[in-house]
N, C-alpha and C positions, 0 to 999 in steps of 0.2 A: 105746914109752915116751911115752904121751900124758898130759899134765898137764891137769887140769881148769882152766878159766878162767871161773868163774862171773860175773865182772864184765866180761868182754869181750863186747860185743854182736855182734861179728863172728866169734866162735868158731864154726867149722864152716861158714862161708860163704866160698866161693872167690871170687877176683877175677872169674872167668868168670861165676859166678852173679850177682855184683853188676852187671857190665856188661850182661848179658842182661836183668836185671830193669829196669835204668834205660832200656835201649832199648825194652823193651816198654811201660814207663810213659810215656816222653816222646817216643820216636822219635829218630832220629839228629839231625835238624835242631834240635830243642829242646835235646837234650843238648849239642850243639855250641855253643849260645847260653849255656847255663848253665855249661859248662866249656869255655872257648874254646881247645881244642887241636886241631891239624891232624888227628889220627887220628879225631876225631869230626866234623870239618867237611868234609874232602875225601876222597871215595871211602872212606867208613867201612866197617869190617868188625870183627867181634868179634876175629878173628885178629890183625889189624894193631893194634887197640887194646890187646889183651893184651900184645903184644910191646913196645909203647911203655910201657905202664903198669908192667910188670915192671922196666923199666930206670930209670924216672923217679919217684923217691919223692914229689916235690911233687904230681905229677899224680895218682898213686895216692891220696894223702891227700885230694885234692879229690873223687875218685870215692867213696871210703869215706865222707866227710862227707855228700855228697849222698845216697848210699844210705841212711845212717842217718836223715837228716832226712825222706826221702820214701818209702822202700820198706820199711824194717824195721818200721815201725808198721802197715803195711797188713795 
C-alpha cells in the first residue's frame, strides 16, 4: 500500500542513501563540522550514523535538511 507523495522531495530516498551521498560530497570531517554530532566526528561509519539518526529525530532532520540543500539539486 504505497501512497504517492508528489510534494515530498525525499520520497524514495533512504536515510542510508542520504548519509552516503553526504559523505561522498563532503567527507566525514566536513560533515562533522556542518552537523556537529559525535557519530560524524569520532570514528565515523555509515552503520553507527544510521543507528544514531534512526533514534534521534532532531539529528535526522539536520541530515535531511543538509541533503536537500546540497545533494538533491546535484
